[in-house]
C-alpha positions in Angstrom: -8.2 45.9 -83.2 -12.2 46.2 -83.4 -13.9 48.6 -81.6 -15.1 47.5 -78.6 -17.5 49.9 -76.8 -20.5 48.9 -76.9 -23.4 50.6 -77.5 -25.7 49.8 -74.4 -28.5 51.6 -75.9 -28.9 48.8 -78.5 -28.2 45.9 -75.9 -30.8 46.5 -73.0 -33.8 48.5 -75.9 -37.6 45.6 -75.2 -34.8 43.6 -72.9 -36.3 42.3 -69.8 -33.6 42.7 -67.4 -34.2 41.0 -63.4 -32.5 43.6 -61.3 -31.7 42.4 -57.1 -31.3 45.6 -54.7 -33.0 48.1 -56.7 -34.0 49.5 -53.6 -30.5 50.3 -52.3 -27.8 53.0 -53.6 -26.1 51.8 -56.6 -29.1 49.6 -57.7 -31.6 53.3 -57.5 -29.4 54.1 -60.0 -29.3 51.2 -62.0 -32.9 51.1 -61.8 -33.1 54.3 -63.6 -30.7 54.5 -65.9 -32.1 50.6 -66.9 -35.4 52.7 -67.8 -34.0 55.2 -69.8 -32.1 52.6 -72.1 -36.0 51.0 -72.7 -35.1 47.9 -70.5 -37.8 46.7 -69.2 -36.7 45.9 -65.4 -37.5 43.5 -63.2 -36.4 44.8 -59.0 -35.8 42.1 -56.8 -35.0 43.7 -53.3 -36.2 43.6 -49.7 -37.2 47.1 -48.8 -35.0 49.9 -48.5 -33.7 50.9 -45.3 -32.6 54.0 -46.4 -35.7 56.3 -45.8 -33.9 59.1 -47.7 -32.8 57.4 -50.1 -32.4 57.5 -54.3 -34.9 54.7 -54.2 -37.4 56.8 -52.2 -36.7 60.5 -54.0 -36.7 59.3 -57.5 -40.2 57.7 -57.4 -38.1 54.7 -60.0 -40.1 52.1 -58.6 -43.3 53.5 -59.7 -41.6 52.8 -63.5 -40.6 49.1 -62.9 -41.8 46.0 -61.8 -41.1 46.2 -58.1 -41.1 43.0 -56.1 -40.0 42.2 -52.2 -38.2 39.2 -52.0 -34.8 38.1 -50.4 -32.3 36.5 -52.2 -31.6 34.5 -48.9 -34.7 32.8 -49.9 -32.9 30.2 -52.8 -36.7 28.7 -53.4 -38.6 32.0 -53.9 -36.1 33.3 -55.9 -36.5 30.1 -58.6 -39.8 31.1 -58.3 -39.7 34.7 -59.3 -36.7 34.2 -62.2 -39.3 31.4 -63.5 -42.4 34.3 -63.4 -40.7 36.6 -65.5 -38.4 35.0 -67.3 -35.2 37.7 -67.8 -32.8 37.8 -70.6 -30.5 39.3 -68.3 -29.6 39.0 -64.7 -27.7 41.9 -62.7 -27.3 41.5 -59.1 -26.3 43.7 -56.9 -28.1 43.1 -53.5 -25.4 42.6 -50.8 -24.8 43.9 -47.0 -22.3 46.6 -47.9 -21.4 48.1 -44.9 -18.0 46.3 -43.6 -18.5 47.8 -39.8 -21.8 46.0 -40.2 -20.2 42.7 -41.3 -18.5 42.9 -37.8 -22.1 42.7 -35.8 -23.5 40.9 -38.4 -21.2 38.5 -39.3 -23.3 35.0 -40.7 -25.7 37.5 -41.8 -22.9 39.1 -44.0 -22.8 35.3 -45.7 -25.9 34.7 -45.9 -26.6 37.4 -47.8 -23.1 38.0 -49.5 -22.1 34.5 -50.7 -25.3 32.2 -50.3 -27.4 34.7 -51.7 -25.2 35.0 -55.3 -25.3 31.0 -55.0 -28.8 31.3 -54.9 -29.1 33.7 -57.8 -26.3 31.5 -60.1 -28.9 28.3 -59.0 -31.8 30.4 -60.5 -29.6 31.8 -63.3 -28.7 27.5 -64.0 -32.9 27.2 -63.8 -33.9 29.7 -65.8 -33.8 28.6 -69.7 -34.5 32.3 -71.3 -31.0 34.4 -69.0 -28.9 35.1 -71.6 -26.2 36.8 -69.1 -25.0 37.5 -65.5 -23.2 40.3 -64.0 -22.3 39.6 -60.8 -21.3 43.2 -58.4 -18.7 42.0 -55.4 -16.1 44.4 -54.7 -12.0 45.9 -54.2 -11.9 44.5 -50.7 -12.1 41.4 -52.6 -8.5 40.7 -52.9 -5.8 40.0 -50.0 -4.8 42.7 -48.5 -1.7 43.4 -49.3 -0.5 47.0 -49.1 0.8 47.0 -52.1 0.3 50.3 -54.1 -0.1 49.2 -58.0 -3.4 47.9 -57.6 -4.9 44.5 -57.4 -5.3 42.9 -60.6 -8.1 40.3 -61.5 -5.3 37.5 -61.0 -4.7 38.0 -58.0 -5.6 36.0 -54.3 -8.5 36.6 -52.7 -9.0 36.9 -49.1 -10.9 39.4 -46.7 -9.6 40.5 -43.2 -13.5 41.5 -42.0 -16.5 39.4 -42.5 -17.9 41.9 -45.5 -14.7 41.4 -47.5 -14.4 37.6 -47.2 -18.0 37.3 -47.7 -17.1 38.8 -50.5 -14.2 36.8 -51.7 -16.1 33.5 -51.1 -18.8 34.9 -53.6 -16.4 35.6 -56.0 -14.5 31.6 -55.6 -18.3 30.2 -55.3 -19.2 32.6 -59.2 -15.7 30.8 -61.1 -16.9 27.8 -59.6 -20.6 27.8 -60.7 -18.8 29.0 -64.1 -16.8 26.6 -64.8 -19.2 23.5 -63.7 -22.3 24.6 -64.9 -22.1 27.3 -67.2 -19.0 26.1 -69.7 -21.4 24.2 -72.1 -22.4 25.5 -75.8 -25.0 27.8 -75.1 -24.9 28.6 -71.5 -25.0 32.2 -70.5 -21.8 34.1 -69.9 -20.1 35.2 -66.6 -19.1 37.9 -65.2 -18.3 39.8 -62.2 -17.4 43.3 -61.7 -15.1 44.7 -58.9 -15.5 48.3 -58.0 -14.2 50.9 -55.8 -15.3 53.3 -53.2 -18.8 54.2 -54.5 -19.6 58.4 -54.0 -22.3 59.9 -55.0 -26.0 61.5 -54.3 -28.6 59.5 -53.3 -26.8 57.8 -50.6 -27.9 57.8 -47.1 -26.6 54.9 -45.3 -25.4 54.3 -41.9 -21.3 54.3 -41.8 -20.3 55.8 -45.3 -18.4 58.6 -45.1 -20.1 61.1 -47.6 -24.0 60.5 -46.2 -22.1 60.7 -42.8 -20.0 64.3 -44.2 -23.1 65.6 -44.9 -25.4 63.8 -41.9 -22.4 66.0 -39.8 -23.4 69.4 -41.7 -27.1 68.9 -41.4 -26.0 69.0 -37.3 -23.8 71.9 -37.9 -21.2 69.3 -36.2 -17.3 68.4 -37.4 -17.3 65.5 -39.3 -15.9 62.7 -36.8 -13.2 60.4 -39.4 -12.1 57.5 -38.3 -9.0 56.7 -40.8 -8.0 60.2 -42.3 -5.2 58.6 -44.0 -6.6 55.7 -45.6 -6.0 55.1 -49.6 -9.1 54.5 -51.2 -10.4 54.4 -55.3 -12.5 56.6 -55.5 -15.4 56.9 -57.8 -18.8 58.0 -58.7 -21.3 55.8 -58.5 -22.3 55.7 -62.5 -18.8 55.4 -63.4 -19.5 51.3 -62.5 -22.3 50.8 -63.0 -21.6 52.2 -66.9 -18.9 48.8 -66.5 -22.1 46.5 -65.3 -23.6 47.5 -68.3 -21.6 47.5 -70.8 -20.3 43.9 -69.1 -23.5 43.0 -70.4 -24.0 44.0 -73.1 -20.7 42.8 -74.3 -21.8 38.9 -72.4 -24.6 38.7 -74.8 -22.8 39.4 -78.0 -19.7 36.9 -76.9 -20.8 34.9 -73.6 -17.1 33.3 -73.8 -14.8 35.7 -74.8 -16.4 38.2 -71.5 -17.6 35.8 -68.9 -14.6 36.1 -66.2 -13.8 39.1 -63.2 -13.1 42.4 -64.0 -11.6 45.6 -61.9 -13.6 48.8 -63.1 -11.9 51.1 -60.8 -10.3 54.5 -61.0 -7.6 55.7 -63.4 -4.2 55.1 -62.3 -3.4 58.5 -59.6 -6.8 58.9 -58.7 -6.5 57.3 -55.5 -6.9 59.6 -52.5 -6.6 59.3 -48.9 -9.9 60.1 -46.8 -8.7 63.0 -45.7 -8.5 64.1 -49.3 -11.6 63.5 -50.4 -13.4 65.0 -46.9 -11.2 68.4 -47.3 -12.0 68.5 -52.1 -15.9 68.1 -50.5 -15.8 70.7 -47.8 -13.7 73.1 -50.3 -16.4 72.6 -52.6 -19.4 72.8 -50.6 -17.3 76.3 -48.5 -18.2 75.0 -45.9 -17.7 71.9 -43.0 -14.7 70.5 -40.7 -13.2 67.9 -40.0 -12.1 65.9 -36.4 -9.6 62.7 -36.2 -11.7 60.4 -33.5 -10.0 57.7 -32.1 -11.6 54.7 -31.0 -10.5 52.1 -29.0 -11.2 48.7 -29.8 -12.2 49.4 -33.3 -12.9 47.0 -35.9 -10.2 46.3 -38.6 -10.2 48.7 -42.0 -7.5 48.4 -44.5 -5.6 51.1 -45.0 -4.8 51.1 -48.7 -6.6 49.8 -51.2 -5.6 50.1 -55.4 -6.8 48.6 -58.6 -5.2 47.9 -61.5 -8.2 47.7 -64.3 -6.1 47.5 -67.1 -8.3 44.4 -68.8 -11.1 46.5 -68.6 -9.8 49.1 -70.9 -8.2 46.9 -73.0 -10.7 44.3 -73.4 -13.9 45.6 -72.9 -13.2 49.4 -74.1 -14.7 50.6 -70.7 -12.7 52.9 -68.5 -13.7 55.7 -65.9 -14.5 59.3 -67.1 -14.1 61.7 -64.3 -11.3 62.9 -62.7 -11.1 62.9 -58.9 -12.4 66.4 -58.3 -14.5 65.8 -61.4 -16.5 63.0 -58.8 -16.2 64.8 -55.4 -18.5 68.4 -57.0 -20.7 65.7 -58.8 -21.4 64.2 -55.7 -21.2 67.4 -54.1 -23.7 69.1 -56.4 -26.0 65.8 -56.1 -26.1 66.8 -52.8 -27.4 70.1 -52.2 -29.3 70.0 -55.6 -33.6 70.5 -54.6 -35.0 67.7 -56.6 -38.3 69.7 -57.7 -41.7 68.1 -58.3 -40.0 66.1 -61.1 -37.5 64.0 -59.1 -37.0 61.7 -61.6 -36.1 63.5 -64.1 -32.9 64.9 -62.4 -31.9 61.9 -62.0 -31.8 61.2 -65.6 -30.3 64.3 -66.4 -27.9 63.7 -64.5 -27.7 59.9 -66.5 -27.5 62.5 -69.5 -24.7 64.6 -68.0 -22.3 61.6 -67.6 -23.3 60.3 -71.1 -22.3 63.1 -72.4 -19.3 63.2 -70.5 -18.5 59.7 -72.2 -19.1 60.5 -75.3 -16.7 63.1 -75.5 
């Protein structure tokens, strides 16, 4: 069988890549990585909502075409695509917080579902585009509590508005792929379903790791809502590597690599919230936590697992970091002073990950 471990360096050098959501956590890391690969990056996003997140901390906005644009405005988005004529589109912009989706369900659907439809339409009307990768989520599956891991053919669903909005986006992606991108010469369209991503540069509200560090800074115990909930923890660079491999593969063979892909942790690497918090405190050498019970708290899944066999066998993508390495690297990234060369520090972490992946 041919080697499916696509060399992303060759795929992105000199290419114009439009990245939505570059002011966010995952998007900020991906913008840095694409810049390192020699891509001509066009970032399209709302202003950052984390004043001390990776986008501001790294200064990556000064290295790319940095555009403020709301993906809910389909007409303006199509005009942006027409102006910049990207070859590759990586769609990461989203309302990504489960609990926020209970507070703003209609806005969550407007961003996550209709925003994705707007991206699909912009791609459809932009002849230069050859590949589109849409980041969705492990939470897009109908959660039945299985322990073996959801596969790409399992039913979509979602109890909370966030999960349902991402499942609806997956349905839209499949519809557009079959209806408009099934002709010779059409761009490849893939969706990528990653797990619970952690890593430095994330300062979002209502996410466990940023909450943990805020509790440490305040000298208070971390309040944990669901310590026994099982999650597919992975470092942010793991799925981003998968997104890049997927885009590179679509450029090479859009028919073969179009479709849905799970990009989760290795089998046996799923752990409880209690495990992750305990491991993080152990690496840091400090910190305490306490369970908290909220009356009438919104539903959150107790068990989430993914089966990423398809990505391993057909794409050549595999997670490189163990759970312990993921937690240790995250702790390092939150506690390392960025100094007067912050972008260089973030690049060094990507270089280290690449070295790890190559060996």
